[in-house]
py3Dmol code that shows the C-alpha trace and the ligand (Angstrom):
import py3Dmol

protein = """\
ATOM      1  CA  UNK A   1      88.084  86.651 161.961  1.00  0.00           C
ATOM      2  CA  UNK A   2      89.953  84.438 159.473  1.00  0.00           C
ATOM      3  CA  UNK A   3      86.832  83.334 157.823  1.00  0.00           C
ATOM      4  CA  UNK A   4      85.776  87.279 157.770  1.00  0.00           C
ATOM      5  CA  UNK A   5      89.083  88.255 155.916  1.00  0.00           C
ATOM      6  CA  UNK A   6      88.594  85.414 153.555  1.00  0.00           C
ATOM      7  CA  UNK A   7      85.216  86.568 152.628  1.00  0.00           C
ATOM      8  CA  UNK A   8      86.316  90.127 152.146  1.00  0.00           C
ATOM      9  CA  UNK A   9      89.124  88.999 149.773  1.00  0.00           C
ATOM     10  CA  UNK A  10      86.512  86.822 147.880  1.00  0.00           C
ATOM     11  CA  UNK A  11      83.988  89.636 147.658  1.00  0.00           C
ATOM     12  CA  UNK A  12      86.662  92.286 146.507  1.00  0.00           C
ATOM     13  CA  UNK A  13      87.774  89.682 143.671  1.00  0.00           C
ATOM     14  CA  UNK A  14      84.051  89.328 142.623  1.00  0.00           C
ATOM     15  CA  UNK A  15      83.644  93.108 142.669  1.00  0.00           C
ATOM     16  CA  UNK A  16      87.057  93.439 140.432  1.00  0.00           C
ATOM     17  CA  UNK A  17      85.692  90.720 137.912  1.00  0.00           C
ATOM     18  CA  UNK A  18      82.279  92.448 137.622  1.00  0.00           C
ATOM     19  CA  UNK A  19      83.944  95.716 137.049  1.00  0.00           C
ATOM     20  CA  UNK A  20      86.380  94.311 134.286  1.00  0.00           C
ATOM     21  CA  UNK A  21      83.421  92.404 132.705  1.00  0.00           C
ATOM     22  CA  UNK A  22      81.559  95.863 132.679  1.00  0.00           C
ATOM     23  CA  UNK A  23      84.608  97.502 131.011  1.00  0.00           C
ATOM     24  CA  UNK A  24      84.686  94.884 128.321  1.00  0.00           C
ATOM     25  CA  UNK A  25      81.063  95.470 127.563  1.00  0.00           C
ATOM     26  CA  UNK A  26      81.420  99.013 127.286  1.00  0.00           C
ATOM     27  CA  UNK A  27      84.318  98.652 124.835  1.00  0.00           C
ATOM     28  CA  UNK A  28      82.258  96.126 122.866  1.00  0.00           C
ATOM     29  CA  UNK A  29      79.164  98.669 122.962  1.00  0.00           C
ATOM     30  CA  UNK A  30      81.596 101.395 121.720  1.00  0.00           C
ATOM     31  CA  UNK A  31      82.786  99.186 118.857  1.00  0.00           C
ATOM     32  CA  UNK A  32      79.338  99.447 117.256  1.00  0.00           C
ATOM     33  CA  UNK A  33      78.306 103.004 118.897  1.00  0.00           C
ATOM     34  CA  UNK A  34      81.338 105.109 118.951  1.00  0.00           C
ATOM     35  CA  UNK A  35      81.318 107.924 121.421  1.00  0.00           C
ATOM     36  CA  UNK A  36      80.338 111.357 119.854  1.00  0.00           C
ATOM     37  CA  UNK A  37      83.397 113.360 118.343  1.00  0.00           C
ATOM     38  CA  UNK A  38      84.296 116.509 120.378  1.00  0.00           C
ATOM     39  CA  UNK A  39      84.113 119.904 118.870  1.00  0.00           C
ATOM     40  CA  UNK A  40      87.504 121.484 117.786  1.00  0.00           C
ATOM     41  CA  UNK A  41      85.747 124.754 116.894  1.00  0.00           C
ATOM     42  CA  UNK A  42      87.928 127.979 118.200  1.00  0.00           C
ATOM     43  CA  UNK A  43      90.432 125.514 119.573  1.00  0.00           C
ATOM     44  CA  UNK A  44      94.319 126.355 119.459  1.00  0.00           C
ATOM     45  CA  UNK A  45      96.072 123.452 118.351  1.00  0.00           C
ATOM     46  CA  UNK A  46      99.806 122.932 117.940  1.00  0.00           C
ATOM     47  CA  UNK A  47     101.195 120.535 115.160  1.00  0.00           C
ATOM     48  CA  UNK A  48     104.958 119.894 115.043  1.00  0.00           C
ATOM     49  CA  UNK A  49     106.228 118.789 111.561  1.00  0.00           C
ATOM     50  CA  UNK A  50     103.492 120.675 110.021  1.00  0.00           C
ATOM     51  CA  UNK A  51     105.448 121.496 106.685  1.00  0.00           C
ATOM     52  CA  UNK A  52     104.711 118.342 104.964  1.00  0.00           C
ATOM     53  CA  UNK A  53     103.035 114.989 104.610  1.00  0.00           C
ATOM     54  CA  UNK A  54     100.856 114.040 107.579  1.00  0.00           C
ATOM     55  CA  UNK A  55     101.723 117.118 109.564  1.00  0.00           C
ATOM     56  CA  UNK A  56     100.487 119.152 106.757  1.00  0.00           C
ATOM     57  CA  UNK A  57      97.331 117.302 106.314  1.00  0.00           C
ATOM     58  CA  UNK A  58      96.390 117.248 110.027  1.00  0.00           C
ATOM     59  CA  UNK A  59      96.803 120.954 109.997  1.00  0.00           C
ATOM     60  CA  UNK A  60      94.576 121.589 107.110  1.00  0.00           C
ATOM     61  CA  UNK A  61      91.828 119.333 108.245  1.00  0.00           C
ATOM     62  CA  UNK A  62      91.893 120.522 111.737  1.00  0.00           C
ATOM     63  CA  UNK A  63      91.602 124.142 110.317  1.00  0.00           C
ATOM     64  CA  UNK A  64      88.870 122.968 108.397  1.00  0.00           C
ATOM     65  CA  UNK A  65      87.024 122.049 111.545  1.00  0.00           C
ATOM     66  CA  UNK A  66      87.434 125.635 112.802  1.00  0.00           C
ATOM     67  CA  UNK A  67      90.576 125.189 114.990  1.00  0.00           C
ATOM     68  CA  UNK A  68      93.447 128.026 115.173  1.00  0.00           C
ATOM     69  CA  UNK A  69      96.441 126.351 114.114  1.00  0.00           C
ATOM     70  CA  UNK A  70     100.103 126.873 115.532  1.00  0.00           C
ATOM     71  CA  UNK A  71     102.364 125.082 112.984  1.00  0.00           C
ATOM     72  CA  UNK A  72     105.884 124.147 113.959  1.00  0.00           C
ATOM     73  CA  UNK A  73     108.437 122.940 111.581  1.00  0.00           C
ATOM     74  CA  UNK A  74     112.098 123.314 110.999  1.00  0.00           C
ATOM     75  CA  UNK A  75     111.647 124.063 107.319  1.00  0.00           C
ATOM     76  CA  UNK A  76     110.408 127.749 107.473  1.00  0.00           C
ATOM     77  CA  UNK A  77     109.241 127.786 103.723  1.00  0.00           C
ATOM     78  CA  UNK A  78     107.191 124.561 103.676  1.00  0.00           C
ATOM     79  CA  UNK A  79     105.801 125.630 106.982  1.00  0.00           C
ATOM     80  CA  UNK A  80     104.773 128.931 105.622  1.00  0.00           C
ATOM     81  CA  UNK A  81     103.161 127.372 102.440  1.00  0.00           C
ATOM     82  CA  UNK A  82     100.886 125.014 104.980  1.00  0.00           C
ATOM     83  CA  UNK A  83     100.065 128.198 106.675  1.00  0.00           C
ATOM     84  CA  UNK A  84      99.131 129.947 103.493  1.00  0.00           C
ATOM     85  CA  UNK A  85      96.851 126.867 102.272  1.00  0.00           C
ATOM     86  CA  UNK A  86      94.973 127.159 105.591  1.00  0.00           C
ATOM     87  CA  UNK A  87      94.462 131.148 105.179  1.00  0.00           C
ATOM     88  CA  UNK A  88      93.595 130.503 101.628  1.00  0.00           C
ATOM     89  CA  UNK A  89      90.612 128.663 102.964  1.00  0.00           C
ATOM     90  CA  UNK A  90      89.574 131.198 105.315  1.00  0.00           C
ATOM     91  CA  UNK A  91      91.350 129.311 108.335  1.00  0.00           C
ATOM     92  CA  UNK A  92      93.617 130.712 111.032  1.00  0.00           C
ATOM     93  CA  UNK A  93      97.386 129.648 111.319  1.00  0.00           C
ATOM     94  CA  UNK A  94     100.696 131.085 112.857  1.00  0.00           C
ATOM     95  CA  UNK A  95     103.873 129.348 111.416  1.00  0.00           C
ATOM     96  CA  UNK A  96     107.023 129.266 113.584  1.00  0.00           C
ATOM     97  CA  UNK A  97     110.369 127.863 112.449  1.00  0.00           C
ATOM     98  CA  UNK A  98     111.647 125.675 115.246  1.00  0.00           C
ATOM     99  CA  UNK A  99     114.179 122.760 115.601  1.00  0.00           C
ATOM    100  CA  UNK A 100     112.347 120.196 117.661  1.00  0.00           C
ATOM    101  CA  UNK A 101     115.802 118.612 118.815  1.00  0.00           C
ATOM    102  CA  UNK A 102     116.580 121.719 120.498  1.00  0.00           C
ATOM    103  CA  UNK A 103     115.240 121.907 123.839  1.00  0.00           C
ATOM    104  CA  UNK A 104     116.087 125.783 124.210  1.00  0.00           C
ATOM    105  CA  UNK A 105     114.569 126.692 120.845  1.00  0.00           C
ATOM    106  CA  UNK A 106     111.333 124.784 121.850  1.00  0.00           C
ATOM    107  CA  UNK A 107     111.272 126.870 125.415  1.00  0.00           C
ATOM    108  CA  UNK A 108     111.890 129.898 123.518  1.00  0.00           C
ATOM    109  CA  UNK A 109     109.386 129.359 120.759  1.00  0.00           C
ATOM    110  CA  UNK A 110     106.732 128.123 123.175  1.00  0.00           C
ATOM    111  CA  UNK A 111     106.916 131.499 125.302  1.00  0.00           C
ATOM    112  CA  UNK A 112     106.519 133.277 122.092  1.00  0.00           C
ATOM    113  CA  UNK A 113     103.183 131.195 121.111  1.00  0.00           C
ATOM    114  CA  UNK A 114     101.702 131.824 124.589  1.00  0.00           C
ATOM    115  CA  UNK A 115     102.306 135.585 124.231  1.00  0.00           C
ATOM    116  CA  UNK A 116     101.010 135.811 120.573  1.00  0.00           C
ATOM    117  CA  UNK A 117      98.302 133.155 120.301  1.00  0.00           C
ATOM    118  CA  UNK A 118      97.740 131.562 123.699  1.00  0.00           C
ATOM    119  CA  UNK A 119      97.930 128.202 125.157  1.00  0.00           C
ATOM    120  CA  UNK A 120      97.418 125.302 122.748  1.00  0.00           C
ATOM    121  CA  UNK A 121      94.485 123.157 124.099  1.00  0.00           C
ATOM    122  CA  UNK A 122      95.508 120.253 121.900  1.00  0.00           C
ATOM    123  CA  UNK A 123      99.271 119.194 120.942  1.00  0.00           C
ATOM    124  CA  UNK A 124      99.965 116.900 118.148  1.00  0.00           C
ATOM    125  CA  UNK A 125     103.490 115.699 118.449  1.00  0.00           C
ATOM    126  CA  UNK A 126     104.096 114.635 114.818  1.00  0.00           C
ATOM    127  CA  UNK A 127     107.501 115.778 114.043  1.00  0.00           C
ATOM    128  CA  UNK A 128     109.759 112.711 113.241  1.00  0.00           C
ATOM    129  CA  UNK A 129     112.544 111.399 111.319  1.00  0.00           C
ATOM    130  CA  UNK A 130     113.312 107.739 109.977  1.00  0.00           C
ATOM    131  CA  UNK A 131     116.339 105.717 108.813  1.00  0.00           C
ATOM    132  CA  UNK A 132     116.099 102.149 107.327  1.00  0.00           C
ATOM    133  CA  UNK A 133     119.499 100.230 107.384  1.00  0.00           C
ATOM    134  CA  UNK A 134     121.407  97.931 109.619  1.00  0.00           C
ATOM    135  CA  UNK A 135     122.195  99.103 113.218  1.00  0.00           C
ATOM    136  CA  UNK A 136     125.893  99.416 112.487  1.00  0.00           C
ATOM    137  CA  UNK A 137     125.258 101.592 109.146  1.00  0.00           C
ATOM    138  CA  UNK A 138     123.830 104.348 111.485  1.00  0.00           C
ATOM    139  CA  UNK A 139     126.248 106.943 112.287  1.00  0.00           C
ATOM    140  CA  UNK A 140     126.432 108.154 115.863  1.00  0.00           C
ATOM    141  CA  UNK A 141     125.254 111.531 114.687  1.00  0.00           C
ATOM    142  CA  UNK A 142     122.329 109.765 112.824  1.00  0.00           C
ATOM    143  CA  UNK A 143     121.434 107.996 115.949  1.00  0.00           C
ATOM    144  CA  UNK A 144     121.588 110.989 118.166  1.00  0.00           C
ATOM    145  CA  UNK A 145     119.427 113.068 115.792  1.00  0.00           C
ATOM    146  CA  UNK A 146     116.843 110.402 115.536  1.00  0.00           C
ATOM    147  CA  UNK A 147     116.679 110.111 119.290  1.00  0.00           C
ATOM    148  CA  UNK A 148     116.539 113.840 119.708  1.00  0.00           C
ATOM    149  CA  UNK A 149     113.714 114.488 117.343  1.00  0.00           C
ATOM    150  CA  UNK A 150     111.505 111.428 117.733  1.00  0.00           C
ATOM    151  CA  UNK A 151     111.903 110.822 121.574  1.00  0.00           C
ATOM    152  CA  UNK A 152     113.382 113.990 123.231  1.00  0.00           C
ATOM    153  CA  UNK A 153     111.527 116.161 120.990  1.00  0.00           C
ATOM    154  CA  UNK A 154     108.446 114.700 122.117  1.00  0.00           C
ATOM    155  CA  UNK A 155     109.424 114.960 125.880  1.00  0.00           C
ATOM    156  CA  UNK A 156     110.314 118.732 125.532  1.00  0.00           C
ATOM    157  CA  UNK A 157     107.113 119.696 123.698  1.00  0.00           C
ATOM    158  CA  UNK A 158     104.967 117.862 126.145  1.00  0.00           C
ATOM    159  CA  UNK A 159     106.885 119.338 129.213  1.00  0.00           C
ATOM    160  CA  UNK A 160     106.368 122.814 127.758  1.00  0.00           C
ATOM    161  CA  UNK A 161     102.756 122.638 127.330  1.00  0.00           C
ATOM    162  CA  UNK A 162     101.242 119.925 129.618  1.00  0.00           C
ATOM    163  CA  UNK A 163     101.445 122.482 133.040  1.00  0.00           C
ATOM    164  CA  UNK A 164      98.675 124.506 131.678  1.00  0.00           C
ATOM    165  CA  UNK A 165      96.516 121.516 130.716  1.00  0.00           C
ATOM    166  CA  UNK A 166      96.994 120.176 134.331  1.00  0.00           C
ATOM    167  CA  UNK A 167      95.970 123.468 135.896  1.00  0.00           C
ATOM    168  CA  UNK A 168      92.680 123.556 134.000  1.00  0.00           C
ATOM    169  CA  UNK A 169      92.247 119.605 133.930  1.00  0.00           C
ATOM    170  CA  UNK A 170      91.573 119.874 130.263  1.00  0.00           C
ATOM    171  CA  UNK A 171      93.643 119.256 127.294  1.00  0.00           C
ATOM    172  CA  UNK A 172      94.993 116.701 124.804  1.00  0.00           C
ATOM    173  CA  UNK A 173      98.570 115.431 123.910  1.00  0.00           C
ATOM    174  CA  UNK A 174      98.639 113.124 120.799  1.00  0.00           C
ATOM    175  CA  UNK A 175     101.764 111.450 119.834  1.00  0.00           C
ATOM    176  CA  UNK A 176     102.324 109.849 116.272  1.00  0.00           C
ATOM    177  CA  UNK A 177     104.176 106.729 116.981  1.00  0.00           C
ATOM    178  CA  UNK A 178     104.345 103.893 114.685  1.00  0.00           C
ATOM    179  CA  UNK A 179     103.264 100.169 114.663  1.00  0.00           C
ATOM    180  CA  UNK A 180     107.333 100.001 115.064  1.00  0.00           C
ATOM    181  CA  UNK A 181     106.615 101.336 118.571  1.00  0.00           C
ATOM    182  CA  UNK A 182     104.961  98.135 119.318  1.00  0.00           C
ATOM    183  CA  UNK A 183     106.931  95.579 117.338  1.00  0.00           C
ATOM    184  CA  UNK A 184     110.664  95.419 116.701  1.00  0.00           C
ATOM    185  CA  UNK A 185     111.833  94.709 113.336  1.00  0.00           C
ATOM    186  CA  UNK A 186     115.033  94.372 111.266  1.00  0.00           C
ATOM    187  CA  UNK A 187     117.099  97.590 109.816  1.00  0.00           C
ATOM    188  CA  UNK A 188     114.955  99.853 112.240  1.00  0.00           C
ATOM    189  CA  UNK A 189     116.861  99.600 115.473  1.00  0.00           C
ATOM    190  CA  UNK A 190     117.409 103.190 116.696  1.00  0.00           C
ATOM    191  CA  UNK A 191     113.835 104.035 115.088  1.00  0.00           C
ATOM    192  CA  UNK A 192     112.167 101.408 117.028  1.00  0.00           C
ATOM    193  CA  UNK A 193     114.045 102.553 120.136  1.00  0.00           C
ATOM    194  CA  UNK A 194     112.659 105.763 119.867  1.00  0.00           C
ATOM    195  CA  UNK A 195     109.054 104.857 118.898  1.00  0.00           C
ATOM    196  CA  UNK A 196     108.841 102.409 122.011  1.00  0.00           C
ATOM    197  CA  UNK A 197     109.978 105.409 123.962  1.00  0.00           C
ATOM    198  CA  UNK A 198     107.144 107.388 122.800  1.00  0.00           C
ATOM    199  CA  UNK A 199     104.919 104.588 123.568  1.00  0.00           C
ATOM    200  CA  UNK A 200     106.349 104.521 126.991  1.00  0.00           C
ATOM    201  CA  UNK A 201     106.033 108.064 127.623  1.00  0.00           C
ATOM    202  CA  UNK A 202     101.947 107.963 126.639  1.00  0.00           C
ATOM    203  CA  UNK A 203     101.327 104.899 128.841  1.00  0.00           C
ATOM    204  CA  UNK A 204     103.320 106.289 131.858  1.00  0.00           C
ATOM    205  CA  UNK A 205     101.968 109.673 131.426  1.00  0.00           C
ATOM    206  CA  UNK A 206      98.472 108.621 131.076  1.00  0.00           C
ATOM    207  CA  UNK A 207      98.732 106.591 134.481  1.00  0.00           C
ATOM    208  CA  UNK A 208     100.463 109.630 136.246  1.00  0.00           C
ATOM    209  CA  UNK A 209      97.385 111.673 135.244  1.00  0.00           C
ATOM    210  CA  UNK A 210      94.820 109.047 136.284  1.00  0.00           C
ATOM    211  CA  UNK A 211      96.444 108.793 139.723  1.00  0.00           C
ATOM    212  CA  UNK A 212      96.556 112.424 140.021  1.00  0.00           C
ATOM    213  CA  UNK A 213      92.761 112.853 138.952  1.00  0.00           C
ATOM    214  CA  UNK A 214      93.514 114.717 135.682  1.00  0.00           C
ATOM    215  CA  UNK A 215      91.612 112.692 133.593  1.00  0.00           C
ATOM    216  CA  UNK A 216      90.323 115.696 131.724  1.00  0.00           C
ATOM    217  CA  UNK A 217      93.572 115.730 129.937  1.00  0.00           C
ATOM    218  CA  UNK A 218      93.727 112.834 127.371  1.00  0.00           C
ATOM    219  CA  UNK A 219      96.682 111.374 126.105  1.00  0.00           C
ATOM    220  CA  UNK A 220      96.685 109.482 122.703  1.00  0.00           C
ATOM    221  CA  UNK A 221      99.353 107.159 121.068  1.00  0.00           C
ATOM    222  CA  UNK A 222      98.846 106.643 117.193  1.00  0.00           C
ATOM    223  CA  UNK A 223     100.495 103.758 115.715  1.00  0.00           C
ATOM    224  CA  UNK A 224     100.340 103.826 111.970  1.00  0.00           C
ATOM    225  CA  UNK A 225     101.519 101.006 109.984  1.00  0.00           C
ATOM    226  CA  UNK A 226     102.763 102.757 106.687  1.00  0.00           C
ATOM    227  CA  UNK A 227     101.732 106.235 105.292  1.00  0.00           C
ATOM    228  CA  UNK A 228     102.882 106.653 101.757  1.00  0.00           C
ATOM    229  CA  UNK A 229     105.833 109.238 101.366  1.00  0.00           C
ATOM    230  CA  UNK A 230     106.565 109.281 104.991  1.00  0.00           C
ATOM    231  CA  UNK A 231     108.640 105.888 104.843  1.00  0.00           C
ATOM    232  CA  UNK A 232     110.229 105.054 101.553  1.00  0.00           C
ATOM    233  CA  UNK A 233     110.207 101.508 102.315  1.00  0.00           C
ATOM    234  CA  UNK A 234     107.505  99.353 100.597  1.00  0.00           C
ATOM    235  CA  UNK A 235     107.340  95.897 102.195  1.00  0.00           C
ATOM    236  CA  UNK A 236     106.393  92.894 100.394  1.00  0.00           C
ATOM    237  CA  UNK A 237     103.374  91.691 102.302  1.00  0.00           C
ATOM    238  CA  UNK A 238     100.863  88.835 101.840  1.00  0.00           C
ATOM    239  CA  UNK A 239      97.758  90.474 103.106  1.00  0.00           C
ATOM    240  CA  UNK A 240      97.629  93.933 101.487  1.00  0.00           C
ATOM    241  CA  UNK A 241      94.058  94.190 102.524  1.00  0.00           C
ATOM    242  CA  UNK A 242      95.088  93.811 106.080  1.00  0.00           C
ATOM    243  CA  UNK A 243      98.262  95.926 105.890  1.00  0.00           C
ATOM    244  CA  UNK A 244      96.712  98.937 103.978  1.00  0.00           C
ATOM    245  CA  UNK A 245      99.215 101.689 103.042  1.00  0.00           C
ATOM    246  CA  UNK A 246      97.352 104.990 103.637  1.00  0.00           C
ATOM    247  CA  UNK A 247      97.577 108.250 101.715  1.00  0.00           C
ATOM    248  CA  UNK A 248      98.482 111.102 104.340  1.00  0.00           C
ATOM    249  CA  UNK A 249      94.885 112.685 103.999  1.00  0.00           C
ATOM    250  CA  UNK A 250      93.178 109.438 104.826  1.00  0.00           C
ATOM    251  CA  UNK A 251      95.595 108.994 107.645  1.00  0.00           C
ATOM    252  CA  UNK A 252      95.071 112.257 108.896  1.00  0.00           C
ATOM    253  CA  UNK A 253      91.223 112.039 108.747  1.00  0.00           C
ATOM    254  CA  UNK A 254      91.283 108.789 110.692  1.00  0.00           C
ATOM    255  CA  UNK A 255      93.603 110.134 113.356  1.00  0.00           C
ATOM    256  CA  UNK A 256      91.393 113.213 113.893  1.00  0.00           C
ATOM    257  CA  UNK A 257      88.346 111.194 114.034  1.00  0.00           C
ATOM    258  CA  UNK A 258      89.989 108.810 116.837  1.00  0.00           C
ATOM    259  CA  UNK A 259      91.303 111.749 118.742  1.00  0.00           C
ATOM    260  CA  UNK A 260      88.136 113.506 118.777  1.00  0.00           C
ATOM    261  CA  UNK A 261      86.636 110.404 120.467  1.00  0.00           C
ATOM    262  CA  UNK A 262      89.387 110.670 123.116  1.00  0.00           C
ATOM    263  CA  UNK A 263      90.682 107.200 122.138  1.00  0.00           C
ATOM    264  CA  UNK A 264      93.874 106.353 123.777  1.00  0.00           C
ATOM    265  CA  UNK A 265      95.535 104.272 121.173  1.00  0.00           C
ATOM    266  CA  UNK A 266      94.784 104.567 117.502  1.00  0.00           C
ATOM    267  CA  UNK A 267      96.020 101.896 115.112  1.00  0.00           C
ATOM    268  CA  UNK A 268      96.270 102.703 111.311  1.00  0.00           C
ATOM    269  CA  UNK A 269      94.618 100.721 109.598  1.00  0.00           C
ATOM    270  CA  UNK A 270      92.414 100.270 112.638  1.00  0.00           C
ATOM    271  CA  UNK A 271      92.044  96.623 111.994  1.00  0.00           C
ATOM    272  CA  UNK A 272      95.531  96.074 112.968  1.00  0.00           C
ATOM    273  CA  UNK A 273      94.728  96.708 116.595  1.00  0.00           C
ATOM    274  CA  UNK A 274      93.618  93.234 117.449  1.00  0.00           C
ATOM    275  CA  UNK A 275      96.295  91.673 115.879  1.00  0.00           C
ATOM    276  CA  UNK A 276      98.932  94.042 117.369  1.00  0.00           C
ATOM    277  CA  UNK A 277      97.502  93.293 120.942  1.00  0.00           C
ATOM    278  CA  UNK A 278      97.225  89.652 120.310  1.00  0.00           C
ATOM    279  CA  UNK A 279     100.703  89.402 119.136  1.00  0.00           C
ATOM    280  CA  UNK A 280     102.095  90.817 122.336  1.00  0.00           C
ATOM    281  CA  UNK A 281     100.603  87.563 124.195  1.00  0.00           C
ATOM    282  CA  UNK A 282     102.350  85.315 122.019  1.00  0.00           C
ATOM    283  CA  UNK A 283     105.861  83.792 123.065  1.00  0.00           C
ATOM    284  CA  UNK A 284     108.473  85.689 120.895  1.00  0.00           C
ATOM    285  CA  UNK A 285     109.425  82.502 118.857  1.00  0.00           C
ATOM    286  CA  UNK A 286     105.613  82.283 117.725  1.00  0.00           C
ATOM    287  CA  UNK A 287     105.444  85.937 116.910  1.00  0.00           C
ATOM    288  CA  UNK A 288     108.629  85.562 114.669  1.00  0.00           C
ATOM    289  CA  UNK A 289     106.816  82.615 112.959  1.00  0.00           C
ATOM    290  CA  UNK A 290     103.523  84.647 112.196  1.00  0.00           C
ATOM    291  CA  UNK A 291     105.605  87.666 111.262  1.00  0.00           C
ATOM    292  CA  UNK A 292     107.761  85.840 108.805  1.00  0.00           C
ATOM    293  CA  UNK A 293     104.522  84.278 107.193  1.00  0.00           C
ATOM    294  CA  UNK A 294     102.975  87.591 106.901  1.00  0.00           C
ATOM    295  CA  UNK A 295     105.923  88.993 104.707  1.00  0.00           C
ATOM    296  CA  UNK A 296     105.737  87.051 101.375  1.00  0.00           C
TER     297      UNK A 296
END
"""
ligand_1 = """\
14
LIG
C 107.363 132.829 107.033
O 106.495 133.521 107.606
C 107.060 134.446 108.793
C 105.946 134.746 109.638
O 104.690 134.951 108.663
C 107.876 135.448 107.963
O 108.430 136.271 109.136
C 109.037 134.489 107.468
O 109.972 135.580 106.646
C 108.606 133.666 106.353
N 109.703 132.869 105.748
C 109.874 132.523 104.616
C 111.102 131.691 104.367
O 108.956 132.486 103.734
"""
view = py3Dmol.view(width=600, height=400)
view.addModel(protein, "pdb")
view.setStyle({"model": 0}, {"cartoon": {"style": "trace"}})
view.addModel(ligand_1, "xyz")
view.setStyle({"model": 1}, {"stick": {}})
view.zoomTo()
view.show()
């Protein structure tokens, strides 16, 4: 009896290892032969923070792929300009002015969107704000705003649109996080808190969907290093070829490619991924040593 139990444990352990090895092989294979990109033709896609920078670029490129865009931004004027740019090229766009930090405004606008356009099949949680200064120099008001927009805004938007996706076991929620949602650095304490939170949402939600057999709904976290004119800080780095600073149009193109392949985590530049994953297994003191070395 004891012998039988022991052999069952050994067998299940061997099966586990075979499965893990197979998954690694598939990952390696897909590195060289990436999966096909899904079509976005005729898909209803919501982009928050669509009035500028990355949000605008994402919207324009998604529209070029034949998607119907729902544009959300606090700034009505720049948001309308994005819609105009899309329509001029023959695309479809609907703009809505909404404050992403306001849960009631999000709920009301979501109802309006469902009535006027339909249920979005992809949602890009892109709206975000950024502050770079010592922790104690942030006012409580600034901290509250940052958490309300970057973290709670993400939660409210996801909460609003996920239900319909689950009912149909089909959909995709993309959150633009940051490399600072992966590693903590100086002068960005509240920002890191918000982006680590976003990373937490995506990872936990993906697990919840998996255990509830809703794997038709994909969850993606995007971790850009730096995109020019989003962050005003240009760090002094030893390896500029590794830590590329991307233009919003280039970043948008690479994000959309990853999303169309249903990737769960997208790093920008992509070559940062092994470094980031590796840095997590290092003891913190070693991580600091390497981090300091990277900065000139
Ligand atoms: C933006 O577009 C909406 C809908 O098309 C319109 O109602 C609104 O007046 C426009 N606002 C601005 C500031 O252009």
